[in-house]
Z-matrix of the N, CA and C atoms (Angstrom, degrees):
N
C 1 1.443
C 2 1.538 1 108.06
N 3 1.315 2 116.76 1 129.27
C 4 1.469 3 118.72 2 -179.04
C 5 1.526 4 111.65 3 -75.29
N 6 1.315 5 114.65 4 157.53
C 7 1.456 6 122.64 5 172.15
C 8 1.519 7 105.57 6 -119.48
N 9 1.330 8 115.96 7 123.98
C 10 1.460 9 121.25 8 -178.39
C 11 1.523 10 108.31 9 -94.41
N 12 1.340 11 116.28 10 128.52
C 13 1.465 12 121.72 11 -177.73
C 14 1.523 13 110.07 12 -139.09
N 15 1.330 14 115.56 13 158.65
C 16 1.457 15 119.09 14 168.78
C 17 1.523 16 106.16 15 -79.87
N 18 1.326 17 116.28 16 116.35
C 19 1.466 18 122.13 17 -178.99
C 20 1.529 19 111.03 18 -129.17
N 21 1.322 20 115.90 19 25.17
C 22 1.457 21 122.63 20 -176.19
C 23 1.515 22 108.92 21 122.32
N 24 1.320 23 116.13 22 147.30
C 25 1.456 24 120.73 23 -174.30
C 26 1.514 25 115.14 24 -77.46
N 27 1.328 26 117.42 25 -17.41
C 28 1.460 27 120.93 26 179.97
C 29 1.525 28 108.04 27 -155.21
N 30 1.317 29 116.80 28 -178.07
C 31 1.468 30 121.03 29 -175.32
C 32 1.529 31 110.98 30 -61.40
N 33 1.322 32 117.39 31 -40.85
C 34 1.464 33 120.96 32 -178.61
C 35 1.535 34 111.10 33 -63.86
N 36 1.331 35 116.42 34 -47.82
C 37 1.474 36 120.28 35 177.59
C 38 1.523 37 110.59 36 -64.10
N 39 1.320 38 116.76 37 -39.44
C 40 1.458 39 121.59 38 178.94
C 41 1.528 40 110.28 39 -57.33
N 42 1.332 41 115.96 40 -46.14
C 43 1.465 42 120.10 41 -179.58
C 44 1.527 43 111.49 42 -61.67
N 45 1.324 44 117.02 43 -35.40
C 46 1.466 45 121.42 44 -178.82
C 47 1.524 46 113.35 45 -79.64
N 48 1.332 47 117.48 46 -41.29
C 49 1.454 48 121.41 47 -166.67
C 50 1.522 49 116.80 48 -107.00
N 51 1.319 50 118.50 49 -23.49
C 52 1.467 51 120.19 50 -168.10
C 53 1.521 52 113.68 51 -60.23
N 54 1.318 53 117.72 52 -43.56
C 55 1.472 54 119.48 53 -177.45
C 56 1.520 55 111.17 54 -63.14
N 57 1.333 56 116.65 55 -39.60
C 58 1.467 57 120.54 56 179.35
C 59 1.533 58 110.94 57 -68.12
N 60 1.328 59 117.38 58 -43.22
C 61 1.472 60 121.27 59 179.13
C 62 1.526 61 110.08 60 -61.57
N 63 1.314 62 116.85 61 -44.56
C 64 1.470 63 121.46 62 -179.75
C 65 1.527 64 110.48 63 -66.14
N 66 1.314 65 117.52 64 -44.53
C 67 1.471 66 120.97 65 -179.97
C 68 1.527 67 110.69 66 -60.59
N 69 1.327 68 117.55 67 -42.63
C 70 1.465 69 120.78 68 178.55
C 71 1.527 70 111.15 69 -64.07
N 72 1.328 71 116.78 70 -42.98
C 73 1.468 72 120.40 71 179.98
C 74 1.524 73 110.93 72 -62.92
N 75 1.327 74 117.67 73 -41.08
C 76 1.462 75 121.38 74 179.02
C 77 1.523 76 109.92 75 -68.19
N 78 1.320 77 117.41 76 -44.66
C 79 1.470 78 122.45 77 -178.53
C 80 1.532 79 111.35 78 -60.12
N 81 1.330 80 116.71 79 -41.03
C 82 1.469 81 121.49 80 -178.90
C 83 1.525 82 112.64 81 -80.54
N 84 1.329 83 117.24 82 -3.92
C 85 1.459 84 120.29 83 -177.03
C 86 1.516 85 112.67 84 71.87
N 87 1.317 86 116.13 85 20.39
C 88 1.457 87 120.87 86 -176.73
C 89 1.511 88 114.65 87 -90.24
N 90 1.303 89 117.23 88 -1.58
C 91 1.460 90 120.86 89 179.35
C 92 1.527 91 107.16 90 -102.65
N 93 1.336 92 115.17 91 99.70
C 94 1.454 93 121.06 92 -172.91
C 95 1.519 94 111.66 93 -107.24
N 96 1.313 95 115.24 94 145.10
C 97 1.461 96 122.06 95 176.76
C 98 1.521 97 108.55 96 -64.24
N 99 1.318 98 116.58 97 132.83
C 100 1.454 99 121.38 98 178.89
C 101 1.518 100 112.74 99 -71.88
N 102 1.319 101 118.00 100 -13.44
C 103 1.459 102 121.40 101 -178.54
C 104 1.524 103 112.89 102 -93.86
N 105 1.351 104 116.84 103 -39.73
C 106 1.469 105 118.99 104 -174.91
C 107 1.532 106 113.69 105 -129.21
N 108 1.333 107 118.05 106 -1.18
C 109 1.471 108 124.79 107 179.37
C 110 1.524 109 113.91 108 64.10
N 111 1.317 110 116.96 109 22.79
C 112 1.457 111 122.32 110 174.50
C 113 1.533 112 108.93 111 -82.34
N 114 1.337 113 117.38 112 146.01
C 115 1.469 114 120.90 113 175.62
C 116 1.525 115 108.66 114 -66.34
N 117 1.335 116 115.40 115 143.01
C 118 1.462 117 119.95 116 -176.14
C 119 1.524 118 111.50 117 -112.64
N 120 1.327 119 115.36 118 162.69
C 121 1.459 120 122.51 119 179.43
C 122 1.531 121 108.73 120 -123.98
N 123 1.336 122 115.01 121 156.33
C 124 1.471 123 119.91 122 177.67
C 125 1.520 124 108.94 123 -65.44
N 126 1.314 125 115.61 124 137.89
C 127 1.457 126 120.13 125 179.98
C 128 1.522 127 111.90 126 -115.07
N 129 1.316 128 117.23 127 -54.43
C 130 1.463 129 120.91 128 -174.25
C 131 1.526 130 108.84 129 -163.81
N 132 1.321 131 115.46 130 -165.90
C 133 1.457 132 120.26 131 176.36
C 134 1.522 133 109.25 132 -154.07
N 135 1.320 134 115.22 133 165.30
C 136 1.456 135 121.52 134 174.47
C 137 1.518 136 108.22 135 -147.56
N 138 1.314 137 116.29 136 162.86
C 139 1.462 138 121.59 137 -179.15
C 140 1.523 139 109.41 138 -97.05
N 141 1.321 140 114.74 139 136.80
C 142 1.461 141 120.89 140 177.38
C 143 1.523 142 107.98 141 -128.91
N 144 1.320 143 115.72 142 136.14
C 145 1.463 144 119.11 143 179.40
C 146 1.522 145 110.06 144 -102.08
N 147 1.336 146 114.41 145 153.86
C 148 1.453 147 121.98 146 176.68
C 149 1.519 148 106.07 147 -109.49
N 150 1.309 149 115.92 148 113.25
C 151 1.457 150 121.81 149 -166.78
C 152 1.526 151 114.26 150 -58.77
N 153 1.348 152 118.43 151 -47.41
C 154 1.470 153 118.32 152 -172.98
C 155 1.518 154 113.28 153 -71.02
N 156 1.336 155 118.11 154 -24.39
C 157 1.465 156 120.10 155 -178.19
C 158 1.527 157 112.80 156 -105.11
N 159 1.322 158 116.49 157 -20.05
C 160 1.455 159 120.15 158 -176.22
C 161 1.525 160 113.29 159 80.04
N 162 1.344 161 117.48 160 0.32
C 163 1.466 162 121.00 161 179.04
C 164 1.519 163 110.61 162 -69.07
N 165 1.327 164 114.83 163 149.98
C 166 1.454 165 121.04 164 173.34
C 167 1.514 166 108.27 165 -121.57
N 168 1.323 167 116.31 166 137.84
C 169 1.455 168 120.46 167 177.62
C 170 1.521 169 109.51 168 -130.20
N 171 1.310 170 114.79 169 154.74
C 172 1.459 171 121.17 170 178.63
C 173 1.521 172 108.65 171 -93.14
N 174 1.313 173 116.17 172 121.45
C 175 1.464 174 122.62 173 179.57
C 176 1.528 175 108.22 174 -98.17
N 177 1.321 176 116.17 175 127.30
C 178 1.460 177 121.75 176 178.32
C 179 1.521 178 109.90 177 -84.18
N 180 1.325 179 115.35 178 139.77
C 181 1.462 180 122.07 179 176.61
C 182 1.528 181 107.07 180 -114.20
N 183 1.341 182 115.65 181 131.82
C 184 1.463 183 120.66 182 177.82
C 185 1.523 184 108.77 183 -112.13
N 186 1.333 185 114.98 184 161.65
C 187 1.457 186 122.39 185 -173.04
C 188 1.519 187 109.76 186 -126.05
N 189 1.313 188 116.08 187 135.09
C 190 1.458 189 121.62 188 173.47
C 191 1.525 190 107.52 189 -102.66
N 192 1.325 191 116.20 190 114.89
C 193 1.465 192 119.88 191 -177.44
C 194 1.525 193 112.77 192 -73.54
N 195 1.316 194 117.63 193 -20.28
C 196 1.461 195 120.86 194 -178.58
C 197 1.532 196 111.76 195 -77.18
N 198 1.343 197 116.66 196 -53.09
C 199 1.474 198 118.53 197 -177.64
C 200 1.536 199 112.34 198 -100.17
N 201 1.325 200 115.86 199 2.73
C 202 1.472 201 121.62 200 174.86
C 203 1.525 202 113.13 201 60.68
N 204 1.340 203 116.64 202 42.09
C 205 1.457 204 121.81 203 -179.10
C 206 1.523 205 110.95 204 -117.80
N 207 1.336 206 115.64 205 146.06
C 208 1.453 207 122.58 206 173.35
C 209 1.525 208 108.02 207 -99.40
N 210 1.322 209 115.21 208 146.54
C 211 1.466 210 120.78 209 177.44
C 212 1.523 211 108.17 210 -135.99
N 213 1.324 212 116.86 211 127.76
C 214 1.464 213 121.54 212 174.95
C 215 1.520 214 107.97 213 -82.58
N 216 1.328 215 117.26 214 135.70
C 217 1.462 216 122.50 215 177.74
C 218 1.522 217 107.95 216 -95.56
N 219 1.328 218 116.16 217 104.49
C 220 1.459 219 121.29 218 -177.08
C 221 1.520 220 110.69 219 -99.46
N 222 1.336 221 116.63 220 138.64
C 223 1.460 222 118.58 221 173.14
C 224 1.525 223 109.29 222 -69.30
N 225 1.330 224 115.86 223 152.48
C 226 1.466 225 119.71 224 -175.67
C 227 1.516 226 113.28 225 -66.80
N 228 1.335 227 118.49 226 -11.80
C 229 1.469 228 119.02 227 178.24
C 230 1.533 229 112.34 228 -86.86
N 231 1.336 230 117.39 229 4.73
C 232 1.470 231 122.12 230 172.93
C 233 1.519 232 109.30 231 -116.90
N 234 1.306 233 116.71 232 152.85
C 235 1.456 234 121.75 233 174.05
C 236 1.523 235 107.94 234 -108.97
N 237 1.325 236 117.46 235 142.09
C 238 1.470 237 119.63 236 178.96
C 239 1.527 238 111.58 237 -57.43
N 240 1.308 239 115.20 238 135.75
C 241 1.467 240 123.44 239 173.98
C 242 1.528 241 114.52 240 66.04
N 243 1.319 242 118.43 241 21.70
C 244 1.462 243 121.63 242 178.51
C 245 1.526 244 109.31 243 -118.77
N 246 1.329 245 116.81 244 141.98
C 247 1.462 246 121.92 245 -179.48
C 248 1.528 247 112.30 246 -84.78
N 249 1.332 248 116.17 247 -25.03
C 250 1.466 249 120.82 248 177.85
C 251 1.530 250 108.47 249 -92.70
N 252 1.322 251 116.16 250 159.41
C 253 1.460 252 120.23 251 179.35
C 254 1.522 253 110.50 252 -70.52
N 255 1.320 254 115.35 253 158.17
C 256 1.456 255 120.78 254 175.19
C 257 1.512 256 111.38 255 -61.63
N 258 1.338 257 116.72 256 -31.92
C 259 1.464 258 120.52 257 179.63
C 260 1.529 259 110.74 258 -64.64
N 261 1.319 260 117.52 259 -42.01
C 262 1.466 261 122.07 260 179.26
C 263 1.528 262 110.52 261 -65.59
N 264 1.327 263 116.04 262 -45.01
C 265 1.460 264 120.73 263 -179.75
C 266 1.526 265 110.17 264 -65.88
N 267 1.331 266 116.26 265 -41.93
C 268 1.458 267 120.27 266 179.05
C 269 1.533 268 111.24 267 -61.87
N 270 1.304 269 116.68 268 -40.31
C 271 1.463 270 121.19 269 178.12
C 272 1.528 271 111.09 270 -60.38
N 273 1.314 272 116.66 271 -41.63
C 274 1.470 273 121.18 272 178.13
C 275 1.525 274 110.27 273 -64.54
N 276 1.319 275 117.09 274 -43.75
C 277 1.468 276 120.83 275 -179.69
C 278 1.529 277 110.30 276 -62.49
N 279 1.319 278 117.14 277 -43.00
C 280 1.471 279 121.20 278 178.38
C 281 1.526 280 110.15 279 -62.47
N 282 1.336 281 117.08 280 -47.13
C 283 1.465 282 120.98 281 -179.16
C 284 1.531 283 112.02 282 -64.68
N 285 1.324 284 117.09 283 -28.35
C 286 1.471 285 119.97 284 -177.54
C 287 1.527 286 112.41 285 -66.23
N 288 1.320 287 116.80 286 -15.96
C 289 1.465 288 119.76 287 178.26
C 290 1.529 289 110.99 288 -68.72
N 291 1.328 290 116.76 289 -32.59
C 292 1.463 291 120.08 290 -173.83
C 293 1.533 292 114.44 291 -120.76
N 294 1.331 293 118.24 292 -4.95
C 295 1.469 294 121.12 293 -176.05
C 296 1.517 295 111.36 294 -130.34
N 297 1.317 296 117.21 295 148.55
C 298 1.468 297 119.54 296 170.18
C 299 1.543 298 108.77 297 -66.55
N 300 1.309 299 116.37 298 149.91
C 301 1.465 300 120.48 299 -174.95
C 302 1.526 301 113.60 300 -58.40
N 303 1.321 302 118.21 301 -32.15
C 304 1.464 303 120.37 302 -178.25
C 305 1.533 304 113.19 303 -76.49
N 306 1.331 305 118.14 304 -6.58
C 307 1.463 306 121.41 305 177.86
C 308 1.530 307 113.14 306 -104.12
N 309 1.316 308 117.48 307 -3.39
C 310 1.467 309 121.32 308 -178.63
C 311 1.522 310 109.38 309 -75.71
N 312 1.336 311 116.12 310 128.14
C 313 1.469 312 120.96 311 179.79
C 314 1.523 313 110.21 312 -83.06
N 315 1.327 314 114.92 313 119.97
C 316 1.455 315 121.87 314 179.75
C 317 1.523 316 108.56 315 -163.53
N 318 1.317 317 115.39 316 161.55
C 319 1.469 318 121.11 317 175.47
C 320 1.528 319 111.24 318 -76.07
N 321 1.329 320 117.15 319 -18.76
C 322 1.458 321 121.61 320 -176.46
C 323 1.530 322 111.35 321 -73.69
N 324 1.309 323 115.64 322 154.41
C 325 1.462 324 121.16 323 178.91
C 326 1.531 325 110.11 324 -70.03
N 327 1.338 326 117.40 325 158.38
C 328 1.468 327 120.12 326 177.44
C 329 1.538 328 113.01 327 -57.06
N 330 1.319 329 117.22 328 -36.24
C 331 1.471 330 120.08 329 178.79
C 332 1.531 331 110.64 330 -66.74
N 333 1.322 332 116.37 331 -39.15
C 334 1.463 333 120.51 332 178.09
C 335 1.521 334 110.52 333 -65.86
N 336 1.319 335 117.29 334 -41.38
C 337 1.468 336 121.45 335 178.76
C 338 1.522 337 109.89 336 -60.22
N 339 1.318 338 117.74 337 -46.67
C 340 1.465 339 121.01 338 179.40
C 341 1.531 340 110.79 339 -61.92
N 342 1.324 341 116.35 340 -41.17
C 343 1.467 342 120.45 341 179.03
C 344 1.525 343 110.73 342 -63.23
N 345 1.345 344 117.38 343 -43.97
C 346 1.464 345 120.41 344 178.42
C 347 1.518 346 110.90 345 -59.93
N 348 1.328 347 116.45 346 -46.07
C 349 1.470 348 119.99 347 -177.11
C 350 1.531 349 110.03 348 -59.64
N 351 1.318 350 116.35 349 -42.77
C 352 1.464 351 119.91 350 -179.76
C 353 1.528 352 111.53 351 -74.79
N 354 1.326 353 116.69 352 -52.53
C 355 1.463 354 121.37 353 -174.19
C 356 1.528 355 112.68 354 -69.90
N 357 1.318 356 116.97 355 -53.57
C 358 1.467 357 121.03 356 -177.59
C 359 1.525 358 109.57 357 -69.09
N 360 1.331 359 117.11 358 -37.67
C 361 1.459 360 120.04 359 176.21
C 362 1.523 361 111.64 360 -57.29
N 363 1.320 362 116.94 361 -44.90
C 364 1.469 363 121.49 362 177.23
C 365 1.521 364 112.16 363 -63.85
N 366 1.322 365 116.27 364 -39.20
C 367 1.471 366 119.97 365 178.70
C 368 1.523 367 111.40 366 -67.58
N 369 1.335 368 116.30 367 -34.54
C 370 1.469 369 119.67 368 177.95
C 371 1.524 370 109.87 369 -65.31
N 372 1.321 371 116.98 370 -43.50
C 373 1.468 372 120.87 371 178.31
C 374 1.531 373 109.84 372 -58.25
N 375 1.327 374 117.14 373 -46.10
C 376 1.473 375 120.94 374 178.25
C 377 1.522 376 111.00 375 -63.93
N 378 1.329 377 117.00 376 -39.86
C 379 1.472 378 121.15 377 -179.25
C 380 1.518 379 111.21 378 -64.31
N 381 1.320 380 117.59 379 -38.71
C 382 1.472 381 120.55 380 178.93
C 383 1.527 382 109.72 381 -58.57
N 384 1.326 383 117.00 382 -45.31
C 385 1.465 384 120.48 383 178.07
C 386 1.519 385 112.33 384 -62.41
N 387 1.317 386 116.80 385 -43.87
C 388 1.469 387 120.59 386 179.96
C 389 1.521 388 111.56 387 -66.80
N 390 1.330 389 117.11 388 -37.96
C 391 1.460 390 120.31 389 179.49
C 392 1.529 391 111.28 390 -68.96
N 393 1.317 392 118.03 391 -36.32
C 394 1.470 393 120.76 392 175.10
C 395 1.523 394 109.44 393 -57.39
N 396 1.318 395 115.98 394 -47.48
C 397 1.463 396 121.14 395 179.70
C 398 1.527 397 110.82 396 -63.64
N 399 1.331 398 116.53 397 -47.46
C 400 1.465 399 121.58 398 -178.53
C 401 1.520 400 111.54 399 -60.04
N 402 1.322 401 116.88 400 -46.88
C 403 1.463 402 120.29 401 -179.25
C 404 1.526 403 110.54 402 -65.90
N 405 1.324 404 117.46 403 -36.70
C 406 1.466 405 121.11 404 176.15
C 407 1.515 406 111.80 405 -63.23
N 408 1.341 407 116.80 406 -41.04
C 409 1.469 408 121.35 407 177.83
C 410 1.526 409 111.62 408 -64.69
N 411 1.330 410 116.04 409 -28.54
C 412 1.472 411 120.85 410 -179.44
C 413 1.529 412 111.64 411 -85.95
N 414 1.331 413 116.55 412 6.49
C 415 1.455 414 119.95 413 177.49
C 416 1.516 415 114.86 414 91.22
N 417 1.307 416 117.28 415 4.61
C 418 1.460 417 120.81 416 179.37
C 419 1.527 418 107.80 417 -106.06
N 420 1.304 419 116.68 418 96.66
C 421 1.461 420 119.12 419 -177.63
C 422 1.527 421 110.00 420 -67.61
N 423 1.304 422 114.47 421 142.88
C 424 1.453 423 121.47 422 -178.61
C 425 1.518 424 107.78 423 -111.92
N 426 1.307 425 116.20 424 118.24
C 427 1.457 426 121.45 425 179.45
C 428 1.525 427 109.34 426 -85.29
N 429 1.322 428 115.32 427 122.42
C 430 1.468 429 120.34 428 178.53
C 431 1.525 430 110.97 429 -62.03
N 432 1.332 431 116.74 430 -32.78
C 433 1.461 432 119.58 431 -178.41
C 434 1.525 433 112.17 432 -73.74
N 435 1.341 434 116.81 433 -17.66
C 436 1.461 435 120.08 434 179.44
C 437 1.524 436 112.08 435 -80.55
N 438 1.325 437 116.74 436 -12.78
C 439 1.464 438 120.90 437 -178.97
C 440 1.521 439 108.35 438 -100.02
N 441 1.321 440 115.76 439 112.78
C 442 1.459 441 120.59 440 178.30
C 443 1.525 442 108.60 441 -73.98
N 444 1.326 443 117.33 442 122.02
C 445 1.469 444 118.73 443 179.83
C 446 1.527 445 110.59 444 -64.91
N 447 1.297 446 114.67 445 147.51
C 448 1.459 447 119.52 446 -179.98
C 449 1.506 448 111.07 447 171.10
N 450 1.302 449 115.45 448 -146.98
C 451 1.458 450 122.76 449 179.72
C 452 1.526 451 109.60 450 -60.55
N 453 1.311 452 117.42 451 144.31
C 454 1.471 453 121.97 452 -175.99
C 455 1.526 454 112.24 453 -55.45
N 456 1.338 455 117.67 454 -39.64
C 457 1.461 456 120.20 455 -178.38
C 458 1.525 457 111.05 456 -67.22
N 459 1.313 458 116.93 457 -38.23
C 460 1.465 459 121.50 458 177.95
C 461 1.526 460 110.59 459 -61.81
N 462 1.330 461 116.60 460 -41.98
C 463 1.460 462 120.48 461 177.83
C 464 1.520 463 110.88 462 -65.92
N 465 1.333 464 117.53 463 -37.82
C 466 1.465 465 120.89 464 177.25
C 467 1.525 466 110.59 465 -62.54
N 468 1.321 467 117.29 466 -45.65
C 469 1.467 468 120.67 467 177.68
C 470 1.528 469 111.22 468 -57.64
N 471 1.323 470 115.96 469 -43.49
C 472 1.463 471 120.00 470 -178.82
C 473 1.526 472 111.87 471 -64.45
N 474 1.321 473 116.88 472 -42.65
C 475 1.470 474 119.60 473 -178.73
C 476 1.526 475 110.64 474 -69.25
N 477 1.336 476 117.93 475 -35.55
C 478 1.467 477 120.14 476 178.84
C 479 1.528 478 111.89 477 -66.79
N 480 1.333 479 117.16 478 -27.16
C 481 1.465 480 120.14 479 175.45
C 482 1.522 481 111.66 480 -68.97
N 483 1.331 482 117.63 481 -17.36
C 484 1.462 483 122.66 482 179.85
C 485 1.524 484 112.34 483 -95.18
N 486 1.318 485 117.46 484 7.85
C 487 1.463 486 121.66 485 -178.23
C 488 1.527 487 110.37 486 -56.51
N 489 1.338 488 117.34 487 146.13
C 490 1.457 489 120.69 488 -178.31
C 491 1.534 490 114.17 489 -69.43
N 492 1.311 491 117.87 490 -14.45
C 493 1.463 492 121.30 491 -179.94
C 494 1.522 493 109.15 492 -154.78
N 495 1.314 494 115.11 493 159.71
C 496 1.464 495 120.18 494 175.40
C 497 1.530 496 108.98 495 -74.96
N 498 1.290 497 116.57 496 144.68
C 499 1.461 498 121.49 497 175.61
C 500 1.519 499 107.41 498 -130.50
N 501 1.310 500 116.19 499 135.06
C 502 1.454 501 120.07 500 178.23
C 503 1.524 502 108.01 501 -75.41
N 504 1.318 503 115.87 502 131.55
C 505 1.459 504 119.49 503 178.81
C 506 1.518 505 109.07 504 -149.96
N 507 1.311 506 116.17 505 172.08
C 508 1.462 507 122.36 506 -177.10
C 509 1.520 508 112.45 507 -78.09
N 510 1.308 509 117.76 508 -2.02
C 511 1.451 510 120.59 509 -177.18
C 512 1.511 511 112.01 510 101.36
N 513 1.294 512 117.58 511 -8.20
C 514 1.453 513 123.97 512 178.81
C 515 1.527 514 108.25 513 -84.38
N 516 1.323 515 118.14 514 115.63
C 517 1.469 516 122.03 515 -177.44
C 518 1.527 517 112.02 516 -67.05
N 519 1.331 518 117.26 517 -31.79
C 520 1.460 519 119.47 518 177.51
C 521 1.527 520 110.05 519 -64.78
N 522 1.339 521 116.22 520 -41.59
C 523 1.459 522 120.48 521 177.77
C 524 1.520 523 111.80 522 -66.21
N 525 1.333 524 117.17 523 -40.69
C 526 1.462 525 121.14 524 178.31
C 527 1.531 526 110.01 525 -62.92
N 528 1.312 527 117.20 526 -44.41
C 529 1.467 528 120.39 527 177.42
C 530 1.528 529 110.13 528 -60.80
N 531 1.327 530 117.76 529 -40.98
C 532 1.463 531 120.97 530 178.45
C 533 1.520 532 111.46 531 -63.65
N 534 1.344 533 117.48 532 -37.42
C 535 1.467 534 119.43 533 177.68
C 536 1.526 535 109.95 534 -64.07
N 537 1.341 536 117.67 535 -44.32
C 538 1.468 537 120.59 536 178.89
C 539 1.526 538 110.91 537 -64.28
N 540 1.318 539 118.25 538 -42.14
C 541 1.453 540 121.03 539 179.24
C 542 1.529 541 110.87 540 -62.45
N 543 1.330 542 116.52 541 -39.71
C 544 1.455 543 120.92 542 179.61
C 545 1.511 544 113.04 543 -68.65
N 546 1.324 545 118.19 544 -40.28
C 547 1.462 546 120.63 545 -178.40
C 548 1.515 547 111.86 546 -73.95
N 549 1.325 548 117.17 547 -17.26
C 550 1.456 549 120.23 548 179.48
C 551 1.526 550 112.25 549 -91.69
N 552 1.322 551 117.04 550 1.70
C 553 1.453 552 120.50 551 179.81
C 554 1.516 553 113.71 552 85.01
N 555 1.336 554 116.60 553 5.29
C 556 1.456 555 119.95 554 178.22
C 557 1.533 556 108.00 555 -79.95
N 558 1.307 557 117.12 556 123.10
C 559 1.443 558 120.58 557 -178.06
C 560 1.523 559 114.57 558 -78.48
N 561 1.310 560 117.50 559 -12.74
C 562 1.463 561 121.05 560 -176.01
C 563 1.524 562 110.33 561 -89.07
N 564 1.298 563 116.07 562 131.98
C 565 1.450 564 121.69 563 178.46
C 566 1.518 565 109.40 564 -117.71
N 567 1.328 566 114.37 565 161.32
C 568 1.462 567 119.67 566 175.52
C 569 1.521 568 107.95 567 -73.73
């Protein structure tokens, strides 16, 4: 199961800062397993490419000795199991509110764009519900009347503004939502 973290706002910052951020989190015992809340240690790494830019980044894998699970530490500008960056996917989702899918400018194929709109759109709707619950549990009540109904991304933006605390992120709302979902123990990501 991946852990989504702020590890730099883009690939360049990630290359400079991620190892130090991860090392500090491990040293302080602040990197906890989402399954058993045990402190984790660095295990290994692997290379992941970002399709639209051609960039490659090294993803750190941590190990939980208690439940014997590995967790990949993903920067918030990537989405789990996606070849394109979260920024590219987010741009498509935003554009889908006002444009037909075949008119959206992206490096992705038309079939991929349609899949993102359906799949990621559905995940955003589910995430909004989970975030309402999570924020309520943290003492931040969420007023249903304060959320203007509309496009799924618009509702996500509104709910993230109601977060109980500020979180550092790359500016990608999908990544920020994934960080909140991960810290709340919710295993489902956008």
